[in-house]
C-alpha positions in Angstrom: 97.4 97.4 101.4 98.1 93.8 100.4 99.4 91.0 102.6 101.2 87.9 101.5 102.4 84.9 103.6 105.1 82.7 101.9 105.9 79.3 103.4 105.0 80.6 106.9 105.4 78.2 109.8 105.0 79.1 113.5 105.9 77.2 116.6 104.9 78.2 120.1 107.6 77.8 122.8 110.1 77.1 120.0 113.3 75.5 121.1 111.8 74.2 124.4 110.4 70.8 125.3 107.0 72.4 124.9 107.5 73.4 121.3 104.3 73.0 119.3 103.8 74.0 115.7 100.5 75.8 114.9 101.2 76.7 111.3 102.9 74.7 108.6 104.2 76.2 105.3 101.2 78.5 104.8 101.0 80.4 101.5 98.3 83.1 101.5 97.8 86.2 99.4 95.3 88.9 100.3 94.8 91.6 97.7 94.5 95.3 98.5 90.9 96.4 99.2 89.7 92.8 99.0 87.4 91.1 101.6 89.0 87.8 102.6 87.4 85.3 104.8 89.5 82.7 106.7 87.5 79.7 107.9 88.3 76.5 109.7 87.3 74.4 112.7 88.7 75.1 116.2 92.4 74.5 116.3 92.9 74.9 112.6 95.4 77.8 113.1 93.1 80.8 112.4 93.9 82.7 115.5 97.6 82.1 115.1 97.7 83.3 111.5 95.8 86.5 112.2 98.5 87.6 114.6 101.0 87.5 111.8 99.1 90.1 109.8 100.5 93.0 111.9 103.6 91.5 113.5 102.2 90.4 116.8 103.7 87.1 116.0 106.8 86.6 113.8 107.2 83.5 111.7 109.4 80.6 112.8 110.1 80.1 109.1 109.0 81.9 105.9 108.2 85.5 105.2 105.2 87.8 105.8 104.8 90.7 103.4 102.7 93.6 104.7 102.5 96.3 102.0 106.2 97.0 101.2 107.4 95.6 104.6 108.8 92.1 105.0 109.0 90.2 108.3 111.3 87.3 107.8 112.0 84.4 110.1 115.4 84.6 111.9 115.8 88.4 111.3 114.9 91.1 113.7 111.9 93.0 112.6 112.4 96.8 113.0 109.8 99.5 113.3 106.7 97.4 113.7 104.7 100.4 115.1 103.8 101.8 111.6 102.6 98.3 110.6 100.3 98.1 113.7 98.9 101.5 112.8 98.0 100.4 109.3 96.7 96.9 110.3 94.1 97.1 113.0 92.9 93.9 114.7 89.5 93.7 116.3 90.0 90.7 118.6 87.2 88.4 119.7 85.5 90.1 122.6 87.3 93.4 122.0 85.4 95.0 124.9 87.9 93.3 127.1 90.6 95.7 125.8 88.8 98.8 127.2 90.6 100.4 130.2 90.2 104.2 130.2 87.9 106.1 132.6 85.7 107.5 129.7 84.7 106.3 126.3 86.2 109.4 124.7 89.7 108.8 126.3 89.5 105.1 125.3 88.9 105.9 121.6 91.5 108.7 121.7 94.2 106.5 123.2 95.3 104.6 120.1 95.7 107.5 117.7 97.5 109.7 120.4 99.9 106.8 121.0 100.8 107.0 117.3 101.5 110.7 117.5 98.1 112.2 116.5 97.3 115.5 118.3 94.8 115.5 121.1 92.5 117.8 119.0 92.6 115.5 116.0 92.1 112.4 118.2 89.0 113.9 119.8 87.7 114.8 116.3 88.1 111.2 115.2 86.4 109.9 118.3 83.4 112.1 117.9 83.1 111.2 114.2 83.5 107.5 114.8 81.1 107.1 117.7 78.2 107.9 115.4 79.6 105.7 112.7 79.6 102.6 114.9 75.9 103.3 115.9 76.2 105.2 119.2 75.5 108.8 120.2 78.0 111.4 121.4 76.3 111.2 124.8 78.2 108.0 125.6 81.6 109.7 125.2 81.7 111.0 128.7 80.5 107.8 130.3 82.7 105.0 131.7 83.0 102.2 129.1 82.2 99.8 131.9 78.7 101.4 132.4 77.7 100.4 128.9 76.1 97.2 127.7 78.2 94.5 126.2 77.1 95.4 122.6 77.9 99.1 123.2 81.3 98.2 124.7 82.1 96.2 121.6 81.2 99.2 119.4 83.5 101.5 121.4 86.4 99.1 121.1 85.8 98.9 117.3 85.8 102.8 117.2 89.1 102.7 119.0 90.6 100.5 116.3 89.1 102.6 113.5 90.4 105.8 115.1 93.9 104.8 114.0 92.7 104.9 110.4 94.0 101.5 109.4 94.3 100.4 105.8 93.6 96.8 106.8 91.1 95.6 109.4 91.3 92.1 110.7 88.1 90.8 112.4 88.4 87.9 114.8 85.0 86.3 115.2 83.4 89.8 115.5 79.9 88.6 116.2 80.7 86.2 119.0 78.2 86.4 121.8 75.8 88.8 120.0 72.2 88.0 119.3 71.1 87.5 115.7 70.1 91.1 115.2 73.3 92.4 116.7 75.3 90.0 114.5 73.6 91.3 111.4 74.1 94.9 112.4 77.8 94.3 113.2 78.5 92.6 109.9 76.6 95.2 107.9 78.6 97.9 109.6 81.9 96.3 108.7 80.8 95.7 105.1 79.8 99.4 104.8 83.2 100.5 106.1 84.9 98.1 103.7 83.1 99.6 100.7 83.1 103.3 101.7 86.7 103.5 103.1 88.3 101.0 100.7 89.6 98.9 103.6 91.3 95.6 103.0 89.1 93.4 105.3 90.1 90.0 106.7 87.3 88.1 108.4 88.4 85.1 110.6 85.2 83.2 111.4 83.4 80.0 112.2 80.3 81.4 110.4 80.0 80.0 106.9 77.0 82.4 106.4 79.1 85.5 107.0 81.9 84.2 104.8 79.5 83.5 102.0 77.6 86.8 102.2 80.4 89.2 102.5 83.8 87.8 101.3 85.3 88.1 97.8 87.6 85.1 98.5 87.6 82.3 101.1 90.6 80.4 102.5 90.2 77.2 104.5 92.6 76.5 107.4 93.0 72.8 108.5 95.4 71.5 111.0 97.7 74.5 110.6 97.7 74.5 106.8 95.9 76.6 104.2 94.4 73.8 102.3 92.1 75.6 99.9 91.4 79.1 98.6 89.0 80.4 96.0 85.8 82.4 95.4 82.9 81.7 97.8 80.7 80.0 95.2 83.5 77.6 94.3 84.4 76.8 97.9 80.8 76.4 99.2 79.6 74.5 96.2 82.0 71.7 96.9 80.2 69.9 99.7 82.5 66.8 99.6 85.7 68.9 100.0 84.2 70.9 102.9 83.2 67.7 104.7 86.8 66.5 104.3 87.8 69.4 106.4 84.9 69.0 108.9 83.0 72.0 107.6 79.4 72.4 106.3 78.2 74.7 103.6 76.2 77.8 104.6 72.5 77.1 105.6 71.3 78.7 102.4 73.4 76.3 100.2 72.0 73.3 102.1 68.5 74.7 101.7 69.2 75.2 97.9 70.2 71.5 97.6 66.9 70.5 99.2 64.9 72.7 96.9 66.8 71.3 93.9 66.0 67.7 95.1 62.3 68.6 95.3 62.3 70.3 91.9 64.5 67.5 90.4 66.5 70.3 88.8 69.8 72.0 89.5 69.7 75.8 89.6 72.0 77.8 87.4 74.4 78.8 90.2 75.2 78.3 93.9 73.3 80.9 95.8 75.0 82.6 98.8 72.1 84.7 100.1 68.3 84.3 100.5 67.8 87.0 97.9 69.9 85.2 95.3 68.1 81.9 95.9 64.6 83.5 95.5 65.6 85.0 92.2 67.1 81.6 90.9 64.0 79.7 92.0 61.7 82.1 90.3 63.8 81.9 87.1 63.7 78.1 87.2 59.9 78.1 87.6 59.6 80.4 84.6 61.8 78.2 82.5 59.6 75.2 83.4 56.6 77.1 82.2 58.3 78.3 79.1 58.1 81.9 80.1 61.8 82.6 79.4 
């Protein structure tokens, strides 16, 4: 499912003395089955924009196209429930959304709320609990008896149980240790590939955006100021600095290596593996082995 924002602006407390605009004339296109990263510093509008992707917020002006549905400013949006079934949002610290007495009931709640039978909802819960890296033994436990990382996985299973076509990830690795961060991001990437999900990653992590995304959009002071492929975005250090962002660590390391070699590598590398290959190729070229 594709999503498109056309000239979208949004004001909190609109029409009151406390009115404050968080988005200004945002144009953004997210293709079906793509992996889109949205980056920007704190206060850039990332959290506001993600709530437009399934109608939690409606634009103060402009239009939001979600598949074949249009949410237009000034017009009453009808039947948003199907949209919210198709577009699942994993909020920052999703474990705070848990509330049922058992893990099984918590995962089943979403699909049953959308009309799925109890039997089918339980089947999905048992299937998904292993997919997110837990065992069926936790299904009968209270979610509040689990560790923070386990609670997060249960919350994610609850979103996936609704079988969304689009999954929106709001800082999904916040508060996790480095190993947990890597496991979480690899899990989402595997789901993206295997289930053909349109994936939207809203993040402060330039590393995650570089490693996983097909396209990157930069939010700055409520505007979408730049969009393109990761190599294009992260290779432009001057433009990133203009928006108070730094390239991923691997790109900064590449620039130091290039300075030591007094030679530019053939491309911007977005992972450690890519950089190792490019350095080896450059050394072979120097030796005349290529």
